[in-house]
N, C-alpha and C positions, 0 to 999 in steps of 0.2 A: 792746128785747127782740130778737136776731136770729133773727126768723120766718123766713129765709130758708135758715135752717142747719137749721132743723127741717124745715122740705118736704125738704130736701138728704137729711137724713139719712131721712125719710119713704121717699122713692122708693130710697134704697139698700138699703133693707129691704127693699123688694117690696110694700112697702103702698098699696092704692088709699085713697083717703080715705074709702070706705065701709066698707072694710074694718080701718080703722085705728078707725073714730069706734065700729063694731060693739061694744054692750054698755059706753060710756062717755058717748057724747052723739049728737047728731043728726049727719049729714054737713052739713048746714048750718052748723051751728054749729062746724065743724071748717072749713069752705069759708071763711066769715066771717074767721076766724081768720086763716088762710091768704092770702085775696087782701084782705081788706081791713083786717089788724089788728085784728081787732075781738078782743081776748081774755078767753076764758072764764074760767069761776071757778075759782079755785088748784084745790079737789079734783079737775075734772075735766082741766086742763092737768098737774097730777101723773101723773095715771093715764095721759094721752095720751104723756108722755114717758117712764113706767117700761113702756110696753108697745116704747117705740124705743130702751132700753136710753140713757135719759139722765136728767140732773138738773136741777134746775131753773136750776142755779148754768150749767149748761152753754149755756142760752140767751141768757144775759151776756158778750155778747161780752168784754169786758174780762177777766172772771173765766176764761173757754176758755182767753184768751192768758196769761193769769196762770199757769193750769195747767199748759201747754204748757209754758211756759218752766220752771217750775219743774221739770217733769220732766226738760228737756234739761241746767239746770242738775246734779242729781242723777245725773245721767247722766256728767257729764264729770267730777264730784266724785269719784265712785265709780272713773271710769278712771284718774284720778291717784292715788288709792291703792294701785292696784295697776300703774303704771308705764307704763299703755298712754296715752302721749304723743299717737299719733294720733289715739285715737277723741277725748279732751281738745279736740283742734284743731279738729276737726269740729266736735262739739258746740258750742263757743264761735262758731265762724265763722258759725254760725248764727243768732248772738243778737247784738242791739247793747245798748246801756245805755239809747237813749231808749227802746225796746218793751219795756221791765221796768217795771211797772205800781207794784213797791212797793220800796221803802226797803231791805228784806231781800235782796230778789233781785237788786237793784242791788249791795250789800254782796257777795251771794255771789258775783256775776259778776266785781267785782273781785278777790275774793280768790285766786279761781279763775286769771284770766286773769295775776295778777302771779306766782302761785307757778308755776304753768304756764311763763311765759317765763323765771324763774329757776332751775329746774330743767332746761331744755333750753337753756340758755346763750344765751338770748334777748337781746332791746335791753334792757340793764340801766333807763337812764332810764324807758322804757315798764314795765315791772315796778315801779320804783319810784313812777310816778304814781297807777299801781292803788291800790297800798296806803295813800299820802298821802288818795287821794280818801276812803279809809272813815275813818281819821282825822283827818282834817281837815273834812272836808264831809259824810259820812252818817252817823257817829258821833261828832259832837264831845265828847259826854257821856261818851263812851270804857265805856260800859256793856254792848255786846253782846259776843258769843263772836268775832263778826268782828273787832274791833280787837287782840283777842289772838292771830288766826290772821296780822292785818298784820303784828304785830311778831315774830310767825316769819319772816314771807316776808321782812321788811325782813334779820332775823340771818341767815338761809341767805346772802340775796344778798351782805350786808356780807360774810360770812366766802370766799365764793367771788372776792371782788374782794381778799381778805387784808386788808381792815380789821377786825382782830380786834377793837380795843376797841370801835367801833361793834356790830360785831357780839354781843358779850358783853353792851353795854348791852339791845338788844331781847330776845335771849334771857334775859337775866335777869327782865324782865318778863315772858317767857311761865312760866317756870319759877314764878314769884310766883302768878300766876295760876291756871297747874294745880294747886298744892297747894291754894289756896283752893277750886277749882271737884270737888277729889276729896275734898273734904267737905260737900258736897251733892249732893242728889239731880238727875241729869241727865237730860232728856227722851230718852227712846230714840230711835236711829234715827242721822243723821249729826250731831248733837249729840255723841253718845258717840263715834262713830267721829273725831269731829276733836281728842278729846283723847286719842285714841292716836295720831294725826299729830304733836301736840307730843311725845310720849314719844319715838316715834321720832326726830323732827329733833333733838329734844334729845341723845339717845342716841347718834347718828350726829356732832352736835358734839364730842362729848367725847372719842368716839375719835379722831377728828381733831386733836383738840387732845393726845394722848395720854393722857390721863386716863383709863384703861381702867375701872379700879374705878368712876368715877361713870358710865362710859359703860354698865357692867351695873346698877347701879342702877336704869337708867332701861328698860334691856331688858329686866329683871326684872319691872317695871312695865309695860310693855307686853304683856308675854306671861300675866301673871296676868291683865291688862283682856281681853283678847283669850279666855281662857279663862272667866271670870265673862261676858262680855257673847255670849258665842259667836259673835265675827266674826274675818276671817280676813284683813282688807283688808293689815295690815302682819305679819301671822306670819312669811310668808316670809325678807322683809327682816330682822325681827328675830330671826329665828332665824340667820341670815346673819351678822349683826353681833354677835352672842354668840360665832359662831366666830372671829369676828376676834378678839373682844377676851381669849379663852382663847388663841388662838396668841399676840397679842404679850405674855400676860402668860407665857408658856411651858409652856404644858398639853401634856399628851400629844398624837400624834396620835388614838389612838382617841377621846379626847373632842372634838377637831375634827371627824372623819370625821363622828361621832355627831349632830352639830349641824347641817354639811354636809345630812348623808342628809335629815334632816326639813328643810333648807329647800328642796332641791330638790324633794321629796313636793308640799309647800305651794305650791312657785313653780309647781308643774304644774296645781295645782289650781286658782289665782289665771291660768292660763295667762301667766306673769310669763319669755315667753322669753331675756330678757335674764339676768335671776338663773338661770334653770336651765343657760345656758350656762356664767356664771361657777361653779357652785356642780358641776358636773361636772367642770370642767378640775380644779377643787382636790381633789375626790376622787379622782380619777384619781391625782393626784400623791400625794396623802395614803396610799392604798393601798399605793402602789408602796414608800412609805418605812417600813408598819407592816411588813413582813418582816424588816430588819434590826434593825428595834427592837426585836423578841419575841426576836430570837435574841441581843440583847444586855443585853437585860433594862433600856436605858435607861441613863442615867450614873450616875454613884456613887451616887447619892442616889436613883435609881429613878425619875425625870423628866425629862422631854424638853425640852432647849434647843430652841427652834426659832430655824434658821438666816437665818432672812429674815421678812418681813411683808406679806401682802398686803391692798393699801386698795383699796377699791370707787371 
């Protein structure tokens, strides 16, 4: 039990021993706890902790470190989902795998580190090492969600290296796992947000392979998930990807602009500066095209054939 932490908390809250003990126990009992490590009864200790806004777990040094690490990793993961890469880097820089007390936290660290390196064009060997730590060491039985996330990371990594067969191998595993997960009850919070992560990157992969119909399938799946679970992590990028797919499929500029306007609004909500710039540039371009389009009412069949494609 970390008595020093208890004492520091008491002093930070401005309590004397007498004031803290009042109505709970004698000052002597509190003094013996703080100076001689004589632990009082559980009801007394719980009341003292409550007065200091502590839990009993807070006095467990390992529990406290685990809680702090979990908060750092959650911050990093939420930042990664909105492309706030500096925050991801800063959060991960304060942690090492060795200081993480549970296997779950270690897997989360390796997943985040590997995907962050992949998405920022970092060292591919280091990224692959993080993913294989999950697959070969921490989750050898491949029973946790982190195995699927490691497959996702490897798929994105190989796709960026233009090793498309390898990328497809791992992303197929992700599709299979996602299909299964969508038929089961998933715990709220990050576990659900990670499914959205899979949906987005599968949609992006199909877009980059010019399979726009299949990309739209995962975009629609992701948008429906956002509405149902009331999350916005990937909402701006899903809207932007839908606009890109519509553009590639020859949709009218009005449809594209509507999706881009939505994407920009949600990007502002998530403070995604890179996407705000991308959407604004395209909105301005298409708005300039709308007037002549209205005057001619499109082509002979009433549709607009896009003269170019824009990729992210």
